[in-house]
Steps between C-alpha positions, in 0.01 A plus 500: 500500500180634320402693817836674501470596128154642532612699814781655303273607212250661734789702664627638160153610388430666848831695459413615154165638613655693775786670287286576189297789650825673619652463143189639333471787744853607446464476106194738496637788692642723215521893501374677195718701262440800269509484119654779300296819451293501175303780342181286515384642159567851589759752350618840591217759468746771370782505240693760693486732790450232758213236465388217702423130448363222718720189565395170657665216675370176653615277785543193295874464463446260690147512633476459886437143604385352844598733778712712276453873501365728216729751337589826672391814325705821424397665820680223699206430724220346290502159351283407199475273191495806273634842480418794268720812481498821303849609352628800320600468128635730216624752735712687260377837381291552190629675180413857491442502116829676402858397395841600586715714252674309227832380614835547316568300178665159569780559250719790375550566128255227400138397481381412859195505728351727755273380781237662738306339778148528649481701824340406820459811695820697498724191410535235235272202553670212670647250246329163517155640603208518270518879478864488352487617143802582267476682171785530251588675176788518261761779535776611256800671643710441170671813352712410206725790528584478873466124578795269455508275200290195592736244349762601763302324752296264291782334307588281795165337468577386136585132453833376352545587127264798533564876500268778622344728257345838597174535326370772746284791377378821676214317667674211662827298533524195292828303539482177296740193510587377156687182420801524278714262282203332362337384836129554556331598819262249663141570576578562860756763394741326741762331272644536144480188321665369184220458238472146370633452143253579235387251244535654162212466262593230257578616145241370254647271253526681155366301210487536119230403273559140357573648151724775641686239712560289189643792322716603799651140527567482131659844488722455808607151404577615144709782635695264732545272208647783290738580778604135552561479122708810476705412805521137401647593156758715684593200705519275212701733291762540761505123558549430137783756476654351821541830660547456883687818606452619859256773406315264271450244780350779721255584219422135431403443854285812490330380188438146652346679808249713304415213261426279813292760651282543188476110473348513847247758378396268216314266739122500443264690740364179630823438678372719788274216601805290599614692800855348536576536136382854487723572811802348324441697176472828712829419678672422166378819344640703786827313485548528125417861477728572801783304322437698182562820675791365707687409173448836364661640819800256422521614146515855620769412755688325217457810284624735775812283551603548146379860430654632829826299425464295814617189308657455153255246367237233584354698788526430885360165521540171294211345301431268781508757774262723311258208452517389862464869644200569276300191562623468870413847608163485318420173683597653827262794457219288413563251783501794751176615363345148502587472869270785586241493234479142372127480537449814281654352187241407249154646491128452487457583138861506362853354563680829446669670795252658750476887520255533803718310750820571690669265239490800259764663711726188478454519113562866429762621751781253395431568127486882549821483709673298216381754244640801714839325541505422126424855395751626747770283339392605156532873611820462681656320193431803279527784741885554501808431289704213647866446455536221227660173574770367268411186285121565541283286283357785289240276329360402844502847617299612202250222574487621855411846384227372276371300805515809706246666262287203427432425868359846533231380248464129581464520886218759500313312231524168686389675825206666325396163358544333840270765667238523224485118486442487864232769492321347202452170681408684833246732339383264224513797261494455135688823432780402723524159334548671165767723639673207650489321168645793324790540750584144475543524135712808536714332775563195283610711196715740709678203680561323163651834332720617779634169621596420135640834411670566837720170481844551354515159336156537328606834376809354363314220317251762375797695358645202335151419346464852358847478350415169350185648345695794367745267321236292352334814358835617347529174328 
């Protein structure tokens, strides 16, 4: 068995020795191949007009092996491991040193360009060669009198919300796109953009010197006190006399409204530090002043119904109706304003109504509208002769005529007091505080005088008092 194994091993080795030379011989017979041409460190010896350069390639791609052949040269006969060849380069003609004539302007009726080209012999040097040269210059074919308006064509380039403005002169056209309706052109001149809302510069808080502030507080509070006293005496007098006629109920509600408004003004300046309390006071001031003007409107309506013979007595509405209408409409106006401007009630340095916020519109417009209607009713009542009704209460009609005249005085005074008071707090101006104080005193006295003398029952009691005094003197 060992002999057989040894014999097999020797047989394999012998076969391998016989086959190996054949394999090696077959693997070493490789023909050579040329590399790509290279300049071999040389460049063209001329920039134009035909030059020459030497190029080189080697038979190393791959190199010949074994019995393989060398590479065949360009002549198709010789074989070699290297080949050098001379080739032409830059065969284009050289520039002659001149240029062509200037070409036509690139545009009509505008600013454009003209071009001219370097000449190579009798023709323009070929584009893409190192002799190709282009020169350019500006040209102007604009003629303001004969060329069409530039905006006729340029307007289509303007963005949305822009128009074309012709700013041309005699030297050149100048159409410009201009944004309208508050829009602004972006930097790229491609779009009209709505500008962002501007942030207004905060108004500096006006202040008074400590001693001036003390004087202003004392003066304004004293004047409000005088008004409250005068109007309070009027209320008390009518309550003691138990006079509750329809016109008197309207006046009573007006007096309660103006007293309440001035009581709200009596709160100390430190109230502004309590935000919610300051806001409530501001809302109440708005409400009570609105109610004051609303009841003056109802008084004028009551007056008109009697003077114009619409009713015989007691006016259009009952006592309860007048009360509900006056307070109800005032509350409605204030609630509507609050729904839009609640956060603007109150202030940083006072609790009066704000003048630098949209809230001011909600304050003034309803009051001014009420005043216009009131003066219209007063004018209508005295503008024509009306057919009298039978069994008209002449005493009430006389009171209505007095009311017609007195409202022409009371309403402007109350409105002036309202505006001056608001301005004095807003501006923190001592002179306005003084004016506000004087007006309050006048308003209190005028309300006391006209409401007392304009009531028929008070007048009757005054007549009886005068008669009693005369009888006593005679005795």
